[in-house]
C-alpha positions as CSV (number, residue, x, y, z in Angstrom):
1,M,-197.6,56.5,144.0
2,S,-198.1,55.8,140.3
3,A,-199.4,52.7,138.7
4,K,-197.6,51.0,135.8
5,M,-199.9,50.6,132.8
6,I,-199.3,47.5,130.7
7,A,-200.3,48.2,127.2
8,F,-200.5,44.5,125.9
9,P,-200.7,42.1,128.9
10,L,-199.2,38.9,127.7
11,A,-201.7,36.7,129.5
12,A,-204.4,38.3,127.3
13,R,-202.3,37.8,124.1
14,Q,-201.6,34.1,124.7
15,G,-203.9,33.2,121.9
16,D,-202.2,35.7,119.5
17,I,-198.8,34.2,120.6
18,Q,-199.9,30.7,119.9
19,N,-201.5,31.6,116.5
20,L,-198.4,33.5,115.5
21,A,-196.1,30.5,116.5
22,R,-198.3,28.2,114.4
23,R,-197.9,30.5,111.3
24,V,-194.2,30.6,112.0
25,I,-193.9,26.9,112.2
26,A,-195.9,26.5,109.0
27,S,-193.6,28.8,107.1
28,N,-190.1,28.6,105.9
29,V,-187.4,30.4,108.1
30,T,-187.4,33.6,106.2
31,R,-191.3,33.9,106.1
32,G,-191.5,32.9,109.7
33,E,-189.2,35.7,110.8
34,M,-191.1,38.1,108.7
35,E,-194.3,37.0,110.4
36,I,-192.8,37.8,113.8
37,L,-191.4,41.2,112.6
38,D,-194.8,42.1,111.1
39,A,-196.7,41.3,114.3
40,M,-194.1,43.4,116.4
41,K,-194.5,46.3,114.0
42,R,-198.3,46.3,114.4
43,I,-197.9,46.3,118.1
44,R,-195.3,49.1,118.0
45,D,-197.6,51.2,115.7
46,R,-200.5,50.8,118.0
47,M,-198.5,51.7,121.1
48,L,-197.0,54.7,119.4
49,K,-200.5,56.0,118.5
50,Q,-201.5,55.5,122.1
51,G,-198.6,57.6,123.3
52,F,-196.3,55.1,125.0
53,T,-192.7,55.9,125.4
54,T,-189.9,54.2,123.6
55,E,-188.9,52.3,126.6
56,Q,-192.3,51.1,127.3
57,I,-192.6,49.9,123.6
58,R,-189.2,48.2,123.7
59,E,-190.2,46.3,126.9
60,Q,-193.5,45.1,125.5
61,L,-192.0,44.1,122.2
62,A,-189.2,42.2,123.9
63,A,-191.6,40.3,126.1
64,F,-193.8,39.5,123.2
65,E,-191.0,38.3,121.1
66,G,-189.6,36.2,124.0
67,R,-193.1,34.5,124.5
68,V,-193.4,33.7,120.7
69,R,-189.9,32.3,120.7
70,A,-190.5,30.3,123.8
71,E,-193.6,28.8,122.1
72,L,-191.5,27.8,119.1
73,W,-189.1,26.2,121.4
74,R,-191.8,24.3,123.2
75,H,-193.0,23.0,119.9
76,D,-189.5,21.9,118.9
77,F,-188.7,20.2,122.1
78,C,-192.1,18.9,123.3
79,G,-193.9,18.2,120.2
80,R,-196.7,19.9,118.2
81,D,-199.1,20.5,121.1
82,G,-196.5,21.5,123.6
83,S,-196.9,18.4,125.7
84,S,-193.9,16.1,126.6
């Protein structure tokens, strides 16, 4: 039996996700998208150096981007602090 290693557990990255969402919100659309892409590139580069497979990297990046975009939606629909 083998264990699945999670490179960047999202629970541990919640602060990073919220900070990135705040930077995106404070930016124009183009700059905000660049902020997301830059963050994902940094994660990808770290994972490549650590020897993760392309599929593992893809999974982690998709999960990270999904959480960032969910945070942005929460802001849009619930208000600045995410409460309703």
